[in-house]
Structures are given as structure tokens and as C-alpha cells.
LUMLUM-789591 format. One record per residue (C-alpha): residue in one letter; z, x negated, y negated. Coordinates in steps of 0.001 Angstrom, whole numbers, padded with zeros to 6 digits, always signed. Example, Ala and Ser with C-alpha at 12.3 -4.5 7.8 and 13.67 -1.06 7.14 Angstrom:
<pts>
+--------+---------+---------+---------+
| residu |       Z |       X |       Y |
+--------+---------+---------+---------+
|      a | +007800 | -012300 | +004500 |
|      s | +007140 | -013670 | +001060 |
+--------+---------+---------+---------+
</pts>
This chain:
<pts>
+--------+---------+---------+---------+
| residu |       Z |       X |       Y |
+--------+---------+---------+---------+
|      x | +017611 | +010544 | +028356 |
|      x | +016528 | +006931 | +028651 |
|      x | +013163 | +008098 | +029947 |
|      x | +012158 | +008410 | +026281 |
|      x | +012862 | +004838 | +025372 |
|      x | +010503 | +001928 | +025681 |
|      x | +013536 | -000336 | +025687 |
|      x | +014567 | +001226 | +029001 |
|      x | +011294 | +000088 | +030573 |
|      x | +012201 | -003590 | +030624 |
|      x | +011994 | -005861 | +033622 |
|      x | +014942 | -006040 | +036045 |
|      x | +016445 | -009198 | +034561 |
|      x | +016334 | -007787 | +031043 |
|      x | +018037 | -004485 | +031916 |
|      x | +021470 | -006118 | +031972 |
|      x | +021086 | -006885 | +028258 |
|      x | +021594 | -003955 | +025913 |
|      x | +018965 | -003470 | +023220 |
|      x | +020114 | -004585 | +019786 |
|      x | +020851 | -002182 | +016960 |
|      x | +017659 | -003392 | +015311 |
|      x | +015586 | -002577 | +018416 |
|      x | +017166 | +000859 | +018786 |
|      x | +016591 | +001784 | +015144 |
|      x | +013020 | +000452 | +015213 |
|      x | +012193 | +002514 | +018276 |
|      x | +013834 | +005602 | +016772 |
|      x | +011715 | +005104 | +013659 |
|      x | +008577 | +004861 | +015815 |
|      x | +009389 | +008160 | +017562 |
|      x | +010008 | +009856 | +014205 |
|      x | +006683 | +008542 | +012887 |
|      x | +004898 | +009898 | +015976 |
|      x | +006638 | +013235 | +015494 |
|      x | +005689 | +013344 | +011817 |
|      x | +002070 | +012489 | +012625 |
|      x | +001769 | +015197 | +015260 |
|      x | +003422 | +017696 | +012915 |
|      x | +000981 | +016862 | +010105 |
|      x | -002005 | +017101 | +012443 |
|      x | -000816 | +020389 | +013885 |
|      x | -000227 | +021748 | +010399 |
|      x | -003790 | +020846 | +009379 |
|      x | -005216 | +022452 | +012529 |
|      x | -003250 | +025668 | +012015 |
|      x | -004249 | +025804 | +008361 |
|      x | -007952 | +025520 | +009243 |
|      x | -007901 | +027701 | +012380 |
|      x | -009268 | +031211 | +012500 |
|      x | -007104 | +032026 | +015525 |
|      x | -004093 | +030304 | +017023 |
|      x | -003554 | +029776 | +020745 |
|      x | +000157 | +030497 | +021155 |
|      x | +000451 | +028548 | +024435 |
|      x | -001084 | +025431 | +022890 |
|      x | +001104 | +025839 | +019815 |
|      x | +004171 | +026101 | +022041 |
|      x | +003225 | +022934 | +023929 |
|      x | +002643 | +021082 | +020669 |
|      x | +005989 | +022188 | +019267 |
|      x | +007692 | +021153 | +022527 |
|      x | +006117 | +017707 | +022194 |
|      x | +007378 | +017387 | +018630 |
|      x | +010848 | +018462 | +019744 |
|      x | +010816 | +015893 | +022575 |
|      x | +009801 | +013057 | +020228 |
|      x | +012466 | +014049 | +017734 |
|      x | +015065 | +014272 | +020524 |
|      x | +014076 | +010778 | +021708 |
|      x | +014651 | +009429 | +018204 |
|      x | +018015 | +011187 | +017926 |
|      x | +019060 | +009768 | +021287 |
|      x | +018222 | +006229 | +020168 |
|      x | +020081 | +006662 | +016874 |
|      x | +023065 | +008003 | +018814 |
|      x | +022999 | +004950 | +021090 |
|      x | +022793 | +002643 | +018081 |
|      x | +025679 | +004451 | +016398 |
|      x | +027861 | +004145 | +019492 |
|      x | +026948 | +000474 | +019859 |
|      x | +027783 | -000161 | +016204 |
|      x | +031196 | +001524 | +016540 |
|      x | +031896 | -000456 | +019721 |
|      x | +031043 | -003705 | +017930 |
|      x | +033263 | -002786 | +014965 |
|      x | +036166 | -001916 | +017270 |
|      x | +035796 | -005303 | +018979 |
|      x | +036140 | -007121 | +015647 |
|      x | +039317 | -005269 | +014661 |
+--------+---------+---------+---------+
</pts>
């Protein structure tokens, strides 16, 4: 699932360093903002359209689902990292 993350596209020497919680949450927020923007745009287009192309609608909804999934994946990674850090302090 790392294909969604910009943090996974780092240079070879940076890949050994895990992204921080801050970086993961920031990137998740970006994906959710993209998803929200596409949803709002799609909603406006559907509201103003005389006819709806079901194939295009399906592709748009798939894109929204993929962006939302990317954000959920990043939040999941951050959550696991946070629990791992807390367990190390105990």
C-alpha cells in the first residue's frame, strides 16, 4: 500500500529512516483534502448535469475511494508507530 505515500518515494539513503508521526499525519491530511476536493467537485458536476455518464462516475468514485484508502493507510501506520514508541517507553 506504500504506493500511495509520497513518503515512500524518498531516495535510497532516506528509506532506512521511518517517516515521523507528524509526516504521516500531514500526508494523510493531504490525501483527505484531495478526496474532499474531488468529492465537492463531483457533487457540483452531478448537480448541474443533465445526464450522468455512469462509467465516468464510477471512475471518479474509485479515485475518491483510493485517496481515502491512502489516508487510512497512513493513519494506520502512524497509529502502529505511536503504539510501538509507547511500548518502548514502558
